[in-house]
N, C-alpha and C positions, 0 to 999 in steps of 0.2 A: 504494500500500500504506500502511496506517495504521501509524504509529509508536507503539507502546505503551510506557508507562513501567513499569518493574518494580514489583511490589508491595513495599512496605517490610517489613523484618523485624519480627516481633512476638516478644515474650517469652512464655515458658511461663506459663500461668495468666492471671488469677487462678482459683483453684479454688473452686467454689461448693459442693462437697461432695456433689452429686447423683451417686450411683452410684460415687463414687471410694472413700471408705471404705465398708466393708461388714461385716456381722456376722462376727466371727471373723477378720477380715483380718490382724491382727497375730499371730494364734495359728496358727503353722505346725503346731504340735502342741498338744494340750491341756496345760494347766499341771500337771495331776496325773500326767503321764507320768513314769516314774521317772528318765529321763535328760534331762528338759527343762532348758533353760537360758534365761536372760534376756539378750538383746542389746539394749542401750538406750544413749541418749546424747542430746545436743542438736545442733541444726543452727544455726549462727551465720553472720553475715555478716563482712565484712572488719574491721568495728569491734568484733567480738566480741559484737554484739547478737543475741539469739535471733531466728530467722525463724519467726513463729507460723503460717505458712500453707503450709509445705512438706509434701510427701507423699513417703514413701520406700517402695520395694519391695525385697525381698530374694529372691534365687534361690540355692539351694544344694543340695549333695548331702546324702544322709542320713548317719548316723553311720558307715556302712561305706564311704563314698565313692561310692555309686551315685547317679547323677543320675536323678531320677524321669522316667519317660516317661508318667505318668498324665495323662489328659485332665482338664481342669477344675481349674485351679489355685486357683479361688475356692471350690471345694467343700470343706466341712469335715465329714467323717463321724466323726472321732475315731479312725480307724484308718489311712486311706490317707495316706501321706506324699507331698505334691506338690512340696515344696521351695520354695513360693512364699508370700510374705506381703506385705501392704500396710498401712502405718500412716500416719495423719495425725499431725503433731506437735501438741502443745497450745500454749497461748498463751506458754509459756515456751520453746518450741522443742524440747521433749522428746518422744522417741518410745520405744516399747518393743515388742520382738518376743519371743514365746515360741516357741522352736524347739529343735533339738538341735544339739550341736556337730558340724559336718560332718566327715566323714572325708576323707582326701586323695584327690584325683582325678588320675589319670595321673602319679603321682610328685611332684606339687606339694604345697605346704603346704595344710592345710585352711583354707577361707575361705568367707565369704558374699559374694556379689556384691550390691552396693547400688546402686540407681538413685535419683537425687534429682531431684525436680520442685519448683521453687520460683520465686517471683516474681523477675523480673530476669534469668532465664536464657533465652537464645534457644533452646538445646537442653537436654534433660535431661542429667544428668551420671552417670557410672558410676565407682564405686570398689570396693575390696574391703576387707572387714574380716577380718583375720587374728587368730589367737589367740596369746597370749603364751607358753603352755607348749609351743608348737611351734617354738621358736626354732631348733632344729637343722634342721628341715625348711624354714625360711624361706630358708636359703642355697641350697637346691636348687630353689626355686620360680622358674621362668623369668620370671614377671611381676614379682614382688617384687625379684628380682635386677636387673631392668632399671631400677628406680627408684634415683636417686642415694642413696647410703648415708645422708646427712644428712636425707633426707625419708622414709625407710622407716617411721619411728616413727609417722607420721601414718596408716599403714594397719594398725597393730597395736592391737587393743583392749586394755583394761586390766582384769584380774580385780579386781572390787570387792566380792566376796562369794562365798559358796558358789553355784556354778552361775550366776554373774552376771558379765557383761562389759560394760564401758562403752566405747562407740565414738562419740566426738564428731566431728562433721563441720564443718569450717570452710571456707566457700566461697571465701574469698580472704584475702590478707594474711598476717601472721605466723602460722606453723603451719598454713598452708593444706593441707587434705587432698588428697593426690595422686589 
Protein backbone atom coordinates (compact mmCIF):
# COMPACT_ATOMS: atom_id res chain seq x y z
CA UNK A 1 0.00 0.00 0.00
CA UNK A 2 1.25 3.47 -0.87
CA UNK A 3 1.86 5.89 1.97
CA UNK A 4 0.47 9.31 1.01
CA UNK A 5 1.47 12.56 2.69
CA UNK A 6 -1.33 14.89 3.78
CA UNK A 7 -1.88 17.97 1.67
CA UNK A 8 -0.64 21.07 3.52
CA UNK A 9 -3.11 23.68 4.76
CA UNK A 10 -3.73 26.71 2.59
CA UNK A 11 -5.03 30.08 3.57
CA UNK A 12 -8.21 31.65 2.26
CA UNK A 13 -7.63 33.74 -0.87
CA UNK A 14 -6.15 35.59 -2.59
CA UNK A 15 -9.36 36.87 -4.09
CA UNK A 16 -9.19 37.94 -7.70
CA UNK A 17 -12.58 39.59 -7.76
CA UNK A 18 -14.12 37.38 -10.42
CA UNK A 19 -17.76 36.76 -9.46
CA UNK A 20 -17.17 37.55 -5.79
CA UNK A 21 -18.22 41.19 -5.68
CA UNK A 22 -21.36 41.64 -7.76
CA UNK A 23 -23.61 44.52 -8.68
CA UNK A 24 -25.68 45.54 -5.68
CA UNK A 25 -23.87 43.10 -3.37
CA UNK A 26 -23.47 45.52 -0.46
CA UNK A 27 -27.02 46.83 -0.89
CA UNK A 28 -29.26 44.47 1.06
CA UNK A 29 -31.94 47.12 0.58
CA UNK A 30 -32.00 50.16 -1.72
CA UNK A 31 -30.49 53.26 -0.12
CA UNK A 32 -33.71 55.22 -0.68
CA UNK A 33 -35.77 52.83 1.47
CA UNK A 34 -37.14 54.89 4.40
CA UNK A 35 -35.71 52.64 7.12
CA UNK A 36 -32.36 51.94 5.43
CA UNK A 37 -29.25 52.05 7.60
CA UNK A 38 -25.56 52.02 6.81
CA UNK A 39 -23.37 49.38 8.50
CA UNK A 40 -19.74 50.12 7.79
CA UNK A 41 -16.25 49.89 9.22
CA UNK A 42 -12.71 48.76 8.58
CA UNK A 43 -11.05 45.36 8.68
CA UNK A 44 -7.57 45.43 10.21
CA UNK A 45 -4.81 43.01 11.17
CA UNK A 46 -3.04 42.55 14.51
CA UNK A 47 -0.87 45.62 13.94
CA UNK A 48 -3.94 47.76 13.25
CA UNK A 49 -3.12 47.97 9.54
CA UNK A 50 -6.05 47.81 7.12
CA UNK A 51 -6.55 44.60 5.16
CA UNK A 52 -7.20 45.80 1.60
CA UNK A 53 -8.37 42.51 0.09
CA UNK A 54 -10.97 41.15 2.52
CA UNK A 55 -14.51 40.23 1.55
CA UNK A 56 -17.38 40.39 4.03
CA UNK A 57 -20.83 38.85 3.90
CA UNK A 58 -23.76 39.63 6.15
CA UNK A 59 -26.84 37.54 6.86
CA UNK A 60 -29.62 38.99 8.95
CA UNK A 61 -33.31 39.08 9.77
CA UNK A 62 -35.56 41.85 8.50
CA UNK A 63 -36.71 44.69 10.76
CA UNK A 64 -39.45 42.52 12.30
CA UNK A 65 -37.06 39.66 13.17
CA UNK A 66 -38.12 37.39 10.30
CA UNK A 67 -35.30 35.46 8.65
CA UNK A 68 -35.86 35.43 4.89
CA UNK A 69 -36.50 32.11 3.22
CA UNK A 70 -36.36 33.68 -0.25
CA UNK A 71 -34.22 31.92 -2.81
CA UNK A 72 -31.49 33.84 -4.57
CA UNK A 73 -29.69 35.95 -2.00
CA UNK A 74 -27.80 37.66 -4.84
CA UNK A 75 -30.95 38.87 -6.58
CA UNK A 76 -31.79 42.52 -6.09
CA UNK A 77 -35.24 43.52 -7.32
CA UNK A 78 -35.67 46.47 -4.96
CA UNK A 79 -38.57 44.84 -3.10
CA UNK A 80 -37.64 41.34 -1.90
CA UNK A 81 -35.60 41.25 1.30
CA UNK A 82 -33.17 38.31 1.24
CA UNK A 83 -31.10 39.30 4.27
CA UNK A 84 -27.81 38.69 2.42
CA UNK A 85 -25.11 41.09 1.33
CA UNK A 86 -21.50 40.85 0.15
CA UNK A 87 -18.94 43.65 0.10
CA UNK A 88 -15.28 43.84 -0.81
CA UNK A 89 -13.23 46.26 1.26
CA UNK A 90 -11.39 49.12 -0.43
CA UNK A 91 -7.64 49.77 -0.21
CA UNK A 92 -8.14 51.40 3.20
CA UNK A 93 -9.86 48.22 4.47
CA UNK A 94 -13.25 49.97 4.57
CA UNK A 95 -16.57 48.30 3.77
CA UNK A 96 -20.16 49.55 3.65
CA UNK A 97 -23.51 47.75 3.62
CA UNK A 98 -26.91 49.38 3.09
CA UNK A 99 -29.49 47.33 4.96
CA UNK A 100 -32.20 47.61 7.62
CA UNK A 101 -31.70 47.31 11.35
CA UNK A 102 -32.68 43.72 12.05
CA UNK A 103 -35.36 42.85 14.55
CA UNK A 104 -34.77 40.36 17.37
CA UNK A 105 -34.83 36.66 16.48
CA UNK A 106 -36.03 34.10 19.05
CA UNK A 107 -35.77 36.47 22.01
CA UNK A 108 -32.16 37.48 21.35
CA UNK A 109 -30.80 40.93 20.64
CA UNK A 110 -30.91 42.19 17.03
CA UNK A 111 -27.68 41.47 15.12
CA UNK A 112 -26.19 40.96 11.69
CA UNK A 113 -24.09 37.83 11.22
CA UNK A 114 -20.79 38.79 9.56
CA UNK A 115 -18.54 36.37 7.67
CA UNK A 116 -14.96 37.47 6.99
CA UNK A 117 -12.78 36.14 4.19
CA UNK A 118 -9.22 37.51 4.20
CA UNK A 119 -5.64 36.68 3.37
CA UNK A 120 -3.83 34.68 6.00
CA UNK A 121 -6.94 32.89 7.24
CA UNK A 122 -7.11 29.12 6.97
CA UNK A 123 -10.88 29.26 7.50
CA UNK A 124 -13.29 32.14 7.09
CA UNK A 125 -14.39 33.75 10.35
CA UNK A 126 -17.81 34.50 11.79
CA UNK A 127 -18.83 37.25 14.17
CA UNK A 128 -21.93 39.27 14.97
CA UNK A 129 -22.58 43.00 14.80
CA UNK A 130 -24.99 44.10 17.54
CA UNK A 131 -26.51 47.57 17.86
CA UNK A 132 -25.86 49.96 20.77
CA UNK A 133 -29.46 51.02 21.41
CA UNK A 134 -30.37 47.40 22.20
CA UNK A 135 -28.23 47.29 25.38
CA UNK A 136 -31.12 45.94 27.45
CA UNK A 137 -31.60 43.03 25.03
CA UNK A 138 -27.85 42.29 25.00
CA UNK A 139 -28.11 40.76 28.47
CA UNK A 140 -30.75 38.28 27.29
CA UNK A 141 -28.85 37.26 24.14
CA UNK A 142 -27.44 33.75 24.63
CA UNK A 143 -24.48 34.23 22.28
CA UNK A 144 -23.45 37.67 23.53
CA UNK A 145 -23.87 36.56 27.15
CA UNK A 146 -21.43 33.69 26.52
CA UNK A 147 -18.69 36.16 25.55
CA UNK A 148 -16.52 37.37 28.45
CA UNK A 149 -17.83 40.75 29.60
CA UNK A 150 -14.58 42.55 28.83
CA UNK A 151 -14.73 41.46 25.19
CA UNK A 152 -18.42 42.07 24.42
CA UNK A 153 -17.79 45.63 23.25
CA UNK A 154 -15.95 44.22 20.21
CA UNK A 155 -19.32 42.91 19.00
CA UNK A 156 -21.34 46.10 19.45
CA UNK A 157 -21.37 48.65 16.64
CA UNK A 158 -21.14 52.37 17.35
CA UNK A 159 -23.82 54.80 16.16
CA UNK A 160 -21.87 57.40 14.17
CA UNK A 161 -24.64 59.39 12.55
CA UNK A 162 -28.30 59.23 11.64
CA UNK A 163 -29.05 55.64 10.55
CA UNK A 164 -25.32 54.84 10.47
CA UNK A 165 -23.39 52.28 12.50
CA UNK A 166 -19.64 51.69 12.54
CA UNK A 167 -18.46 48.13 13.15
CA UNK A 168 -14.68 47.80 12.95
CA UNK A 169 -13.26 44.29 12.76
CA UNK A 170 -9.81 43.56 14.15
CA UNK A 171 -8.59 40.07 13.28
CA UNK A 172 -6.08 39.71 16.12
CA UNK A 173 -4.23 41.58 18.83
CA UNK A 174 -5.44 44.31 21.16
CA UNK A 175 -9.20 44.76 20.75
CA UNK A 176 -9.56 41.62 18.61
CA UNK A 177 -13.15 41.15 17.46
CA UNK A 178 -14.65 38.04 19.02
